[in-house]
C-alpha positions as CSV (number, residue, x, y, z in Angstrom):
1,M,133.4,38.3,94.3
2,P,129.7,37.8,93.5
3,Q,128.4,39.3,90.3
4,G,124.8,40.2,89.3
5,N,122.4,38.2,91.4
6,Q,125.0,35.9,92.9
7,V,125.2,35.7,96.6
8,S,128.4,35.1,98.6
9,H,128.9,32.4,101.1
10,A,129.1,35.1,103.9
11,E,125.7,36.5,102.8
12,L,124.1,33.1,102.8
13,E,125.5,32.4,106.2
14,D,124.0,35.8,107.5
15,V,120.6,34.9,106.1
16,Y,120.8,31.4,107.7
17,I,121.8,32.9,111.1
18,A,119.1,35.6,111.1
19,S,116.4,33.2,109.8
20,H,116.3,31.2,113.0
21,P,112.8,32.0,114.4
22,T,114.0,33.1,117.8
23,R,116.9,35.1,116.5
24,H,114.7,36.8,113.9
25,M,112.1,37.7,116.6
26,I,115.0,39.1,118.8
27,L,116.1,41.3,115.9
28,K,112.5,42.5,115.4
29,V,112.1,43.3,119.1
30,L,115.3,45.3,119.0
31,Q,114.2,47.1,115.9
32,S,110.8,48.0,117.4
33,A,112.6,49.3,120.6
34,E,114.9,51.7,118.6
35,P,116.4,54.1,119.6
36,N,116.3,52.5,123.0
37,R,118.5,49.6,124.1
38,L,117.2,46.5,125.9
39,Y,118.7,44.0,128.3
40,V,118.1,40.3,128.2
41,Q,115.1,40.2,130.5
42,K,113.3,43.0,128.7
43,I,113.9,41.2,125.4
44,T,112.5,38.0,126.9
45,D,109.5,39.9,128.2
46,Q,108.9,41.5,124.7
47,L,109.1,38.1,123.1
48,E,106.5,36.7,125.5
49,T,104.1,39.6,124.6
50,K,104.5,38.5,121.0
51,G,103.6,34.9,121.9
52,L,107.1,33.4,122.0
53,S,107.8,32.0,125.5
54,V,111.6,31.5,125.7
55,D,113.8,31.1,128.7
56,R,116.1,34.0,129.5
57,K,119.1,31.8,129.1
58,I,118.1,30.8,125.6
59,V,117.6,34.5,124.7
60,A,121.1,35.2,126.0
61,Y,122.5,32.3,123.9
62,H,120.9,33.7,120.7
63,L,122.0,37.2,121.5
64,S,125.6,35.9,121.7
65,T,125.2,34.4,118.2
66,L,123.8,37.7,116.9
67,L,126.7,39.5,118.5
68,E,129.3,37.1,117.0
69,H,127.8,37.8,113.6
70,D,127.7,41.6,114.1
71,F,123.9,42.0,113.9
72,V,123.6,43.5,117.3
73,K,125.8,45.6,119.6
74,G,126.1,44.9,123.3
75,E,127.2,47.6,125.9
76,L,127.9,47.0,129.5
77,E,126.9,49.6,132.0
78,L,127.0,49.7,135.8
79,K,123.6,50.2,137.5
80,N,123.2,51.4,141.1
81,P,119.8,50.2,142.3
82,P,118.3,52.2,145.2
83,K,118.7,49.1,147.4
84,G,121.5,46.6,146.9
85,N,124.9,46.5,145.2
86,T,126.0,47.9,141.9
87,V,125.5,45.5,139.1
88,A,126.7,45.2,135.5
89,V,123.9,45.2,132.9
90,K,124.5,44.5,129.2
91,Y,122.2,46.5,126.9
92,F,121.6,45.4,123.3
93,S,120.8,47.4,120.2
94,L,120.5,46.7,116.5
95,K,123.4,47.4,114.2
96,E,123.2,48.4,110.6
97,K,123.9,44.9,109.5
98,G,121.0,43.7,111.6
99,K,118.7,46.3,110.1
100,K,119.8,45.3,106.6
101,I,119.2,41.6,107.2
102,L,115.7,42.3,108.6
103,S,114.9,44.2,105.3
104,L,115.8,41.0,103.4
105,I,114.0,38.4,105.5
106,T,110.3,37.9,106.0
107,I,109.2,35.1,108.3
108,K,105.5,34.5,108.9
């Protein structure tokens, strides 16, 4: 167990994962949306307004990495649009671990 200012391997891995520029921006977008949850296309749109043009599939890939490392939570819901069939939509929100890592990392 780390003592003093020592950092564990898991903590270093968390910083490495969250420091990727796209993942870091996704975390910041989710933080600014709180308490609301966002789906992939909304996150993609928010990234674009911040000057980061990323394909929706790339955003989905990075969200899966953030989910795997417990930075974000994903919840499936069924949506009934006025016209068309019911669809499943996955909404994402920031978890406490994501909030904590954002407080530790500053990327300019």
